[in-house]
matplotlib code that plots the C-alpha trace (Angstrom):
import matplotlib.pyplot as plt

x = [117.7, 119.2, 117.2, 116.4, 116.4, 114.9, 116.2, 115.6, 115.9, 112.4, 110.9, 107.8, 105.8, 106.8, 109.5, 112.8, 114.9, 118.6, 119.6, 117.1, 118.8, 121.8, 122.8, 124.4, 127.4, 125.2, 123.1, 126.1, 127.0, 123.8, 124.0, 127.7, 126.4, 123.5, 126.1, 127.7, 125.0, 125.2, 127.3, 125.4, 123.6, 121.0, 120.6, 118.6, 120.7, 119.5, 120.5, 123.7, 124.6, 123.7, 125.8, 128.7, 131.3, 130.6, 131.4, 134.0, 135.9, 135.3, 136.6, 139.7, 140.5, 139.0, 137.5, 134.5, 133.8, 135.0, 131.5, 131.2, 134.7, 133.9, 130.6, 132.3, 135.1, 132.4, 130.0, 132.8, 133.8, 130.7, 129.7, 126.8, 124.4, 122.9, 119.7, 120.4, 119.9, 122.0, 125.1, 128.3, 131.0, 133.2, 130.5, 130.7, 132.9, 135.2, 132.9, 129.9, 127.8, 125.1, 122.0, 119.7, 116.3, 114.3, 115.4, 113.0, 114.2, 117.7, 117.1, 115.4, 118.6, 120.7, 118.4, 118.6, 122.5, 124.5, 125.6, 124.8, 121.7, 120.9, 120.3, 117.9, 118.1, 116.0, 112.6, 111.8, 112.1, 110.3, 106.8, 107.9, 110.2, 107.4, 104.9, 107.4, 107.5, 111.3, 111.4, 111.6, 112.3, 112.0, 114.3, 112.8, 114.8, 112.3, 113.7, 112.3, 111.2, 108.5, 110.3, 107.3, 109.2, 111.2, 110.3, 107.5, 108.3, 105.5, 103.4, 99.8, 98.4, 102.0, 101.2, 98.7, 97.6, 98.4, 101.4, 101.1, 104.3, 105.2, 107.2, 110.3, 112.5, 112.4, 115.4, 115.2, 118.2, 119.3, 118.7, 115.1, 115.4, 113.7, 114.8, 111.8, 112.5, 109.6, 109.3, 106.9, 104.0]
y = [242.5, 240.1, 237.1, 236.8, 233.3, 232.2, 229.0, 227.1, 223.7, 222.6, 219.7, 217.8, 219.7, 223.2, 224.1, 225.8, 224.7, 224.0, 222.4, 219.5, 218.5, 216.6, 217.0, 214.2, 214.6, 214.5, 217.2, 219.3, 219.0, 220.2, 223.3, 224.1, 223.9, 226.1, 228.9, 228.7, 231.2, 233.5, 236.4, 237.8, 236.7, 238.6, 237.6, 238.5, 238.8, 235.3, 233.5, 235.2, 234.4, 230.9, 230.5, 232.6, 232.3, 228.5, 228.1, 230.6, 228.4, 225.1, 226.7, 228.1, 224.9, 222.4, 220.7, 219.3, 216.5, 216.9, 218.2, 220.5, 221.9, 222.8, 224.3, 226.4, 227.7, 228.7, 230.3, 232.3, 233.7, 235.3, 238.9, 239.4, 242.0, 241.6, 243.4, 243.9, 246.9, 245.4, 244.0, 246.0, 246.0, 244.1, 241.3, 240.4, 239.1, 241.6, 240.8, 241.7, 245.0, 245.8, 247.6, 249.0, 249.5, 249.3, 245.7, 245.7, 249.0, 247.8, 244.4, 246.2, 248.5, 245.4, 243.4, 246.3, 246.2, 243.9, 240.6, 236.9, 235.9, 237.1, 234.4, 235.4, 233.3, 234.9, 233.7, 236.8, 239.0, 236.6, 238.1, 241.7, 240.5, 238.6, 241.6, 243.7, 241.5, 240.8, 236.9, 235.3, 231.8, 229.5, 226.6, 224.5, 221.2, 219.3, 216.9, 213.6, 214.3, 215.8, 218.1, 219.6, 222.8, 225.8, 228.6, 228.0, 228.9, 231.6, 232.8, 232.6, 235.8, 237.0, 237.3, 240.0, 237.6, 234.0, 233.6, 231.2, 229.2, 226.9, 223.8, 223.8, 220.9, 218.3, 216.2, 213.3, 212.5, 209.2, 210.4, 211.1, 214.8, 216.4, 219.7, 221.7, 224.6, 227.0, 230.2, 232.9, 233.0]
z = [-52.4, -50.0, -48.9, -45.0, -43.9, -40.3, -39.1, -35.7, -34.1, -32.8, -30.9, -32.3, -29.6, -31.0, -28.3, -29.2, -26.5, -27.8, -24.5, -25.4, -28.7, -29.4, -33.1, -35.1, -37.3, -40.3, -38.9, -38.0, -41.6, -42.9, -40.5, -41.8, -45.3, -44.8, -43.9, -47.2, -48.6, -45.3, -44.7, -41.8, -38.6, -36.9, -33.4, -30.3, -27.3, -25.8, -29.0, -29.3, -25.4, -26.1, -29.2, -28.3, -26.6, -26.7, -30.6, -30.6, -28.0, -30.0, -33.1, -31.3, -29.2, -31.8, -28.7, -30.5, -33.2, -36.6, -37.7, -34.6, -35.3, -38.9, -37.7, -35.1, -37.6, -40.1, -37.6, -35.9, -39.2, -40.2, -39.2, -36.5, -35.6, -32.2, -30.9, -27.2, -24.7, -22.2, -23.8, -24.1, -26.8, -24.3, -24.1, -28.1, -30.6, -32.8, -35.9, -34.0, -33.9, -31.4, -32.3, -29.3, -30.9, -34.1, -35.3, -38.1, -39.4, -39.1, -40.7, -43.6, -44.2, -44.1, -46.5, -49.1, -49.0, -51.5, -50.1, -49.4, -47.2, -43.7, -41.2, -38.6, -35.3, -32.6, -31.5, -29.6, -32.7, -35.1, -34.7, -35.3, -38.4, -39.7, -39.4, -41.2, -44.1, -43.7, -43.4, -47.0, -45.9, -43.0, -42.3, -39.3, -38.3, -36.3, -33.8, -32.8, -29.4, -27.2, -24.5, -23.0, -21.9, -23.4, -25.5, -28.1, -31.5, -31.5, -28.6, -28.8, -30.3, -31.3, -35.0, -36.6, -39.4, -40.8, -42.8, -45.7, -46.7, -49.5, -48.7, -51.2, -49.6, -47.1, -45.8, -43.5, -41.3, -39.9, -36.5, -37.2, -37.5, -40.4, -42.1, -43.8, -46.0, -46.6, -48.7, -47.9, -50.4]

ax = plt.figure().add_subplot(projection="3d")
ax.plot(x, y, z, "-o")
ax.set_aspect("equal")
plt.show()
């Protein structure tokens, strides 16, 4: 069975506002290396629209830093599933499939298929996917800042029960960011 990995950038005060972070080249290299074991992204609509077409354009035009260009090329090459009731096929990349309902059931089917890891990148879907027992690992990158706004990682009361995690790796970056890798216990 495939591993499902949830990854997100987060501020010290618990917000997931990607517009508040400026990743260093070292951090971009870390994100690119994380994708070596991934062959499918599972996005919510909001995160998908934040990531694309921006990173596709960077990959196509090589308009970023060396680290951003490498990240963009790798990200753009991976297949995607997007959970959305409003996107049409004209709104997504060629390597993207839209599902309209039952994200946990769909992720379970994908998890049972052969392949590499599935990377989940959706704060809105997280409580449902945790409740279904589908998230195997969490990769959180804590940025050294208090932003005071944005979407919290989890809304108060969004989990039915506590989820215990085991810390298996910590990486500190020169920028002050810290990458934490947890496994579900």
